[in-house]
Structure formats: C-alpha cells, structure tokens
N, C-alpha and C positions, 0 to 999 in steps of 0.2 A: 205096509207100503210095497208096491210092486216095483219091479225093476224098471218098468217103463216110466214110472212117475218120478224117480230119483233125478234124472237129468233135468227135467222141467223145474223141479224145486231148486236145484243148484243154480239154474239160470236165473231163477227169480231172485235168489239171494245175491247174485253177482251184479245184477242190474243197477241197484243203487250206487254201488262202488264206482261203476263206470260213469254214471251220471255226475257224481261228485268230481271225479277226475276231469271230466270234460269241462265242468264249470270253472274249476281252478285254472285250467289251461286258457279258457276264454278270458278270465280276469287278467292273467299275466300278459296275454297278447294285447289287451286293451291298454294296460298300464304302459307298455313299451311303445305304443303307437300314439300316445297323447302328446301333442306338440308342446314344446317348452315355451309357454306364453310369457314367462317373466325372464327369459334369458337376456343377458347383457348384450348390447349391440357390439359388433366387431370392433376391436381396438380399445374397448373400455373395460376397466376393472370395476370391482364392487365399490371402491372408494373414489373413483374418478368421475368427472363430469365433463360433458361436451364443451368445447370452446364457445365463448360468447360471440355471437354474430354481431359484426359492426357494419352498419350501413354506410358506405363511402359517400352516399348522396345526402346524408343527414345534414340539414342546414345548420345545426348547432356546431358542426365540425368545421364550418367555413370561417375564414378570417373576415373581420369587419371590413366593409367596403372602403377602399383607400388605404388600408393598413399594409405595412411591408415588414418582411422578416428582417431582423437585425443582422448586420454583417457577421460572417463567420469569423471565429478567432480561435487560436490555439491556447489552451489553458496553460498557465505557468506552473509546471509541476516541480515541487521542491523535494529534494532528498537530502537528509542529514545523517552523517555517520560520525560517531564520537567514540573515542577510546574509552576503555572501562573506567579509567581514573579521571576522565574529563579533561585531560591536559591538552588534547588536540581534537578539533572538530572540523569536518569538511561538509560544506553545504553546496549542493548542485541545483541549479535551476536551468530553465531552457536557455538562458542567456549568459549566466555567469557561474564561476567557481570561486568559492571563498574558503580559505583556510584560516582558522582562528587558533592561535597557540597561546596557552597561558604563560604569563610572565615567569612563573616559577621554573618552567622547563627551559627558558631562554636566558634568564639573568639571575644574578644574586639579588638579595634583598636591597631595594632602593638603589639599584645599579643599572647601567645601560651597557655593561660589558657582557658579550655573549659567552655562554658556558660551552665546554666541549660537546655536550649532548645537543646543544642548540644547532651546531653546524650540520649534523646528520639530518635533523628534522628540516632545516631550511633547504638542504640538498634535495630532499624528497619533493619539496614544493617546486624547486627549480626544474626538476625532471618533468613534473606534471605541466608546468608552464610551457616547456619545450614541446611536449606531446600535443598540447592544444594550439601550438603555434601563436601564442599570444604575444603581442608587441606593446601592449599598454597595461601597466600594473598599478594598483592602488595599495599602498602600505600605510595602515592607520594604527596608531597606538592609543591605548586606553588605560586608565588606572581606576582604583576605587576612590571612595570619598574621604579617606583618611588623610590628614595633613592639609595644607593649604591648597586652594584651587590652582594658584599660580605654580606651585611646585609640581602638581599633577600634570599640568599642561607641558611644562618643561621636560619632565621625565618621560612622558608618553611620546613626545616628539623625538627625544634622544633615542629611545628604544626603536621607534619606527625607522630612524636613520640607520641604526646598527643593522637591522634586518635587511633594509634596502641595499646597503653596501655589500653584504654577504651574497645576496641574490645577484647583484651586478657582476660579481666575480665569475659566476657560472654562466650568466646570460649574455654578457658583453654589452656593447654600446647600442645594439639595435633595438633594445627595449626601453620604452619611456616609463617614467615613474611619477606618480602623484603621492606625495608624502604629507601626512597630517598627524598632529598630536592633539587628541581631544580631551585628555585628562579624564575627569570623572563623568563627562557627558556620555550619553547613550549607554547606560548600564544594561546588561542582559540578565542580571540576577539581582537579588535583594542585598543592598549594601549594609543592612542591619545585622547580618551574620557573616562570620568569617568564610563559610563555604560560598556564600554569594559574592563576597568581595574577591575571593580567589578567582572566580569566573570572570569578574569584571576587569581584572588586571590581565590584559591580553594584547597581542598584536594580530591584526587581521591583514591577510594578503588576498586580494581578489583580482580577477582578470576575466575577460570574455571567454566563453566557450568556443572551441573550434567548430566549424561548420561540419 
C-alpha cells in the first residue's frame, strides 16, 4: 500500500461512523420537535375533569307557569350544651334560651328546699337573664313517674316556686314569671330506668333571647 492510498482508505472507514452520528442526531431532533398531542389542557390535572356546562335557557330548568317561590324564612338553629354529669343543660334557639337543672343538684330527696349548691347555679342563670335583657320568664317543674301522679304535680310545682323565688331576689320586680308544675308529664328520658328518671326530675327556666 502506498502512502497516497492510506488517507483515502482512512476516509472510507470513517464515513460510516459519520453517517450513523448524523442519523442519531436527526432522530433526537425529530423526537424533541414532536408536538404533545395528548397533553392536558391548561388548569386540568390527570384526575380532574372539566366542569359540566349548564344551559341557562334549558326549558327543564324553568318553573311551571303560574308557580311561585315559597316565602323565605330563617331556619331555627338549636344548640345544646350539657355538663359531663348531665346535671345541667342549656339549649339555645333563635328565639329562646332554656336551662334545665336536675332536681338532685337543687333539692334533697322528695324535698322542695334549695340546697347551698343550688343557689350558685340559679345565680348563673339570673346573670344570663340580665345579659339577654329578658323580662318574661317561664319556670316549669317536672318529676319522674314514681309515686302518685297527684304527689308529682304538687312536688313539681313547689320546686318551680322555690327556683322562681330565688331568681326574683336577683332580678327584682321588673321580671314577670309563669310558673307551672307538670309532675310526670313531658318526660325527656325513659322512666323505666333510674338514669332516665333522674333526667326527668328537673326544673326548667326559659326566656326569650335578646335581639
């Protein structure tokens, strides 16, 4: 082989390598320039779907001819808070506040005489009455179904009177009272168990909420 032939052979051997390199570069360029045909629209993720379109002129969305909307009203929302032992419960609605005190925390057994602990509890209720600026109060007494119905009516009225008299000491003569003794009527729990009867033996004080 002569010296003049060697460069030509070297060029012949390098030519295929150059062609392969060019082909690879062409493929890479094509791959980078292919448009993302399946890309998600802006604002959507893989798991989300576009919102449903609603036609406001759809006749199925119209009211029947001659129909009218019902008058608007404010729903009566009720909130109930009770102590852990269930001895005292407060219920608030849009219109009224009601405190229910179990008889055991107010009186001795089969008694209408207030205990020392009852005075502080009634004082808390009086403070809330002043806060709400209430001038009309209802004090209702209830018992369980043990004993005669007549005895229950008498005892429940005596207990309601005792609570009313204590409230009057704090509130003065500007507040009016409705006092009732309902005995075993209107139970709030099952009278067949002692736990239920304990809840039914109670005095409730209710009054309008302030504006």
